[in-house]
C-alpha positions as CSV (number, residue, x, y, z in Angstrom):
1,M,-45.8,35.0,-1.0
2,T,-43.6,32.1,0.0
3,D,-43.7,30.1,3.1
4,P,-41.1,31.1,5.7
5,L,-40.1,27.4,6.1
6,V,-39.3,27.2,2.4
7,E,-37.1,30.3,2.7
8,K,-35.3,28.8,5.7
9,I,-34.6,25.6,3.8
10,R,-33.2,27.5,0.8
11,T,-30.8,29.4,3.0
12,L,-29.5,26.2,4.6
13,G,-28.4,25.0,1.2
14,I,-25.3,27.2,1.2
15,I,-22.1,25.1,1.2
16,V,-19.1,26.6,3.0
17,R,-15.9,25.2,1.6
18,Q,-12.9,25.6,3.9
19,K,-9.7,23.7,4.3
20,E,-10.0,21.2,7.2
21,R,-7.9,22.4,10.1
22,L,-5.0,20.2,10.9
23,P,-3.9,19.5,14.5
24,L,-0.6,21.4,14.5
25,G,-0.7,23.7,11.5
26,N,-1.8,24.1,8.0
27,K,1.0,22.5,5.9
28,D,1.2,19.0,4.3
29,R,-0.9,16.1,5.5
30,G,1.7,13.4,5.0
31,K,2.2,10.7,2.4
32,F,1.4,7.0,1.9
33,V,3.3,5.0,-0.7
34,E,1.9,1.6,-1.5
35,T,4.0,-1.5,-1.9
36,E,6.0,-1.7,-5.1
37,K,9.0,-3.8,-6.3
38,G,9.0,-5.8,-3.1
39,R,9.2,-2.8,-0.8
40,R,7.0,-2.5,2.2
41,A,4.4,0.2,2.3
42,I,5.7,3.6,3.6
43,F,3.6,6.0,5.6
44,V,4.9,9.4,6.7
45,P,2.4,11.2,8.9
46,S,2.9,15.0,9.0
47,F,-0.1,16.3,11.0
48,G,0.6,19.7,9.5
49,V,4.0,20.1,11.1
50,L,6.2,19.1,8.1
51,E,6.4,20.9,4.8
52,K,5.8,19.0,1.6
53,E,9.5,19.0,0.7
54,E,10.3,17.5,4.1
55,V,7.7,14.7,3.7
56,D,9.0,13.9,0.2
57,Y,12.6,13.8,1.5
58,L,11.5,11.4,4.3
59,V,9.8,9.2,1.7
60,E,12.9,9.1,-0.5
61,V,15.1,8.1,2.5
62,A,12.6,5.4,3.6
63,Q,12.6,4.0,0.0
64,G,16.4,4.0,0.0
65,Q,16.4,2.1,3.3
66,E,13.9,-0.4,1.9
67,D,16.1,-0.9,-1.3
68,D,19.1,-1.6,0.9
69,R,17.1,-4.0,3.0
70,L,16.0,-5.9,-0.1
71,K,19.5,-5.8,-1.7
72,N,21.2,-7.2,1.4
73,K,18.8,-10.0,2.2
74,P,19.5,-13.2,0.3
75,I,16.6,-15.5,-0.5
76,S,16.6,-18.5,1.9
77,Q,16.8,-22.0,0.5
78,Q,13.4,-22.9,1.8
79,K,11.8,-19.8,0.2
80,G,13.5,-20.7,-3.1
81,E,12.2,-24.2,-3.0
82,L,8.7,-23.1,-2.2
83,E,8.8,-20.6,-5.1
84,Q,9.8,-23.5,-7.4
85,V,7.0,-25.7,-6.1
86,A,4.4,-22.9,-6.5
87,Q,5.6,-22.1,-10.0
88,A,5.4,-25.8,-11.0
89,M,1.8,-25.9,-9.6
90,L,0.9,-22.8,-11.6
91,D,2.5,-24.2,-14.8
92,T,0.5,-27.4,-14.6
93,P,-3.0,-27.5,-16.3
94,V,-5.9,-26.9,-13.9
95,G,-7.1,-30.4,-13.7
96,K,-3.7,-32.0,-12.9
97,R,-2.4,-29.7,-10.2
98,A,-3.3,-32.0,-7.3
99,K,-1.4,-34.9,-9.0
100,T,1.6,-32.6,-9.6
101,G,1.5,-31.5,-5.9
102,R,1.4,-35.1,-4.7
103,E,4.4,-36.0,-7.0
104,I,6.4,-33.1,-5.6
105,I,5.6,-34.0,-2.0
106,E,6.5,-37.7,-2.5
107,G,9.8,-36.7,-4.1
108,N,9.1,-38.3,-7.5
109,R,9.4,-35.0,-9.3
110,R,11.6,-31.9,-8.9
């Protein structure tokens, strides 16, 4: 004969697997696209209202807008110069980067 406590514990081990209920329906959860190719991250929340195709369409539109934003925005002079300085610092061997930085700041090197 088994102990009633042991039987009760065995019956508690049943796992019920159900889809989590969404706030406004049971469709798509939304989509998060991480940054890539200079684009900003894109998050389209659905909360169960939008279908998967609608979420995908909104992501495509947002990616197109980001591409237009990147295409139309020229690189400023200051940003270009900072990129050149950073690249010069990275190209310099590890022990001589401070010296290179001082030379660039003083204007002895370009």
